[in-house]
C-alpha positions as CSV (number, residue, x, y, z in Angstrom):
1,M,0.0,0.0,-0.1
2,Q,1.0,3.5,-0.7
3,M,-0.2,6.7,0.9
4,P,0.7,10.0,-0.6
5,Y,1.0,12.7,1.8
6,L,0.5,16.4,1.1
7,R,1.3,19.5,3.1
8,Y,-1.2,22.4,3.1
9,D,-0.9,26.0,4.3
10,D,-4.3,25.8,5.5
11,A,-4.6,21.9,6.1
12,P,-8.2,22.5,8.0
13,R,-9.8,24.2,5.1
14,A,-8.2,21.7,2.8
15,L,-9.6,18.8,4.8
16,K,-13.2,20.3,4.4
17,Y,-12.8,20.8,0.6
18,L,-11.3,17.3,-0.1
19,V,-14.3,15.7,1.5
20,E,-16.8,18.1,-0.3
21,A,-15.4,18.5,-3.6
22,F,-14.0,14.7,-4.0
23,G,-15.8,12.7,-1.6
24,F,-12.7,11.6,0.6
25,E,-13.9,10.1,4.0
26,I,-11.9,11.6,7.0
27,V,-10.5,8.4,9.0
28,M,-8.2,10.4,11.3
29,D,-7.8,14.1,12.1
30,H,-5.3,14.8,14.7
31,R,-5.1,18.6,15.7
32,E,-2.2,20.4,17.3
33,P,-3.1,22.7,20.0
34,S,-2.8,25.5,17.7
35,G,-5.7,24.0,15.7
36,E,-3.5,23.0,12.7
37,I,-3.6,19.6,11.5
38,G,-0.7,17.5,12.7
39,H,-1.9,14.3,10.9
40,A,-5.0,13.6,8.8
41,E,-5.9,10.6,6.9
42,L,-8.5,10.3,4.2
43,R,-9.8,7.5,2.0
44,L,-11.5,7.5,-1.3
45,G,-12.7,3.8,-2.1
46,G,-9.5,1.8,-1.4
47,D,-7.2,4.5,-1.9
48,W,-5.4,6.7,0.9
49,I,-3.8,10.0,1.3
50,S,-2.3,12.0,4.4
51,I,-2.4,15.8,4.9
52,S,-1.1,17.9,7.5
53,S,-0.3,21.8,8.1
54,I,2.8,22.7,6.5
55,A,3.8,24.6,9.7
56,S,3.5,21.6,11.8
57,S,4.8,18.7,9.9
58,G,8.6,19.2,10.6
59,I,9.3,17.9,7.1
60,P,10.8,20.4,4.6
61,M,8.1,20.2,1.9
62,K,6.6,23.0,-0.1
63,T,3.1,23.7,-1.5
64,P,2.6,24.4,-5.2
65,R,2.2,28.1,-4.4
66,Q,5.7,28.3,-2.7
67,L,7.3,26.2,-5.7
68,G,5.5,28.4,-8.2
69,G,4.3,25.2,-10.1
70,V,3.1,21.7,-9.5
71,P,5.7,18.9,-9.0
72,L,3.3,16.1,-9.3
73,G,-0.5,15.1,-9.9
74,L,-2.6,12.6,-8.2
75,Y,-4.9,10.1,-9.9
76,F,-7.8,8.1,-8.6
77,V,-9.7,5.5,-10.2
78,I,-13.5,6.0,-9.9
79,E,-16.5,4.6,-11.5
80,D,-18.3,8.0,-12.9
81,P,-15.9,10.6,-13.6
82,D,-18.6,12.8,-15.2
83,A,-20.7,12.9,-11.9
84,H,-17.6,13.3,-9.9
85,F,-16.4,16.2,-11.9
86,A,-19.9,17.8,-11.3
87,R,-19.5,17.6,-7.7
88,A,-15.8,19.0,-7.8
89,R,-16.7,21.9,-10.1
90,A,-19.8,22.9,-7.8
91,A,-17.4,22.8,-4.7
92,G,-15.2,25.4,-6.7
93,M,-12.4,23.6,-8.0
94,E,-10.6,25.1,-10.8
95,V,-11.1,23.1,-14.0
96,V,-7.9,22.2,-15.8
97,R,-9.3,19.6,-18.2
98,A,-13.0,18.8,-18.2
99,P,-14.0,15.0,-18.6
100,E,-12.7,13.4,-21.7
101,T,-12.4,10.0,-23.2
102,Q,-8.5,9.2,-23.8
103,D,-7.4,7.4,-26.9
104,Y,-5.4,5.2,-24.8
105,G,-8.7,4.0,-22.8
106,G,-10.6,5.5,-19.9
107,R,-12.3,8.7,-19.2
108,D,-10.9,11.4,-16.9
109,Y,-10.7,14.8,-15.8
110,T,-8.4,17.1,-13.9
111,V,-8.9,19.9,-11.4
112,R,-6.8,22.2,-9.3
113,D,-7.5,22.8,-5.4
114,P,-7.2,26.3,-4.0
115,E,-3.5,25.7,-2.9
116,G,-2.7,24.6,-6.5
117,F,-2.4,20.5,-6.1
118,L,-3.7,18.8,-9.3
119,W,-6.1,15.8,-8.9
120,S,-7.3,13.7,-11.6
121,F,-10.0,11.3,-11.4
122,G,-11.0,8.7,-14.1
123,T,-11.8,5.0,-15.1
124,Y,-8.4,4.3,-16.6
125,K,-6.9,1.4,-14.7
126,P,-3.0,1.1,-15.1
127,G,-2.0,-2.4,-16.2
128,V,-5.7,-3.5,-17.3
């Protein structure tokens, strides 16, 4: 199992929009006395991610805004990218690429969250 971890300037806000926009389920939400997120785990189907506040992580990571670009994107396999896209768009995610069917198979879309991370969701399953 792998679990990507992301650091956010405003992790409490990110936690809310990851649930609202993408349907993640909060499995753990450990807060620091300051209210920052020390460690949160979220699940979408069988996939997991972890987030925390950049200030409390103790790990020298930067957000896309701090980098001036996005160093990587995240892709999640889902059943219905069109419905999922509608949810993400209604929650205010910036559309990078609307749902489209790829010539290599699968249908997917990409959005950018308020702190600049790229999120892609689609039906393409690598290795299938």
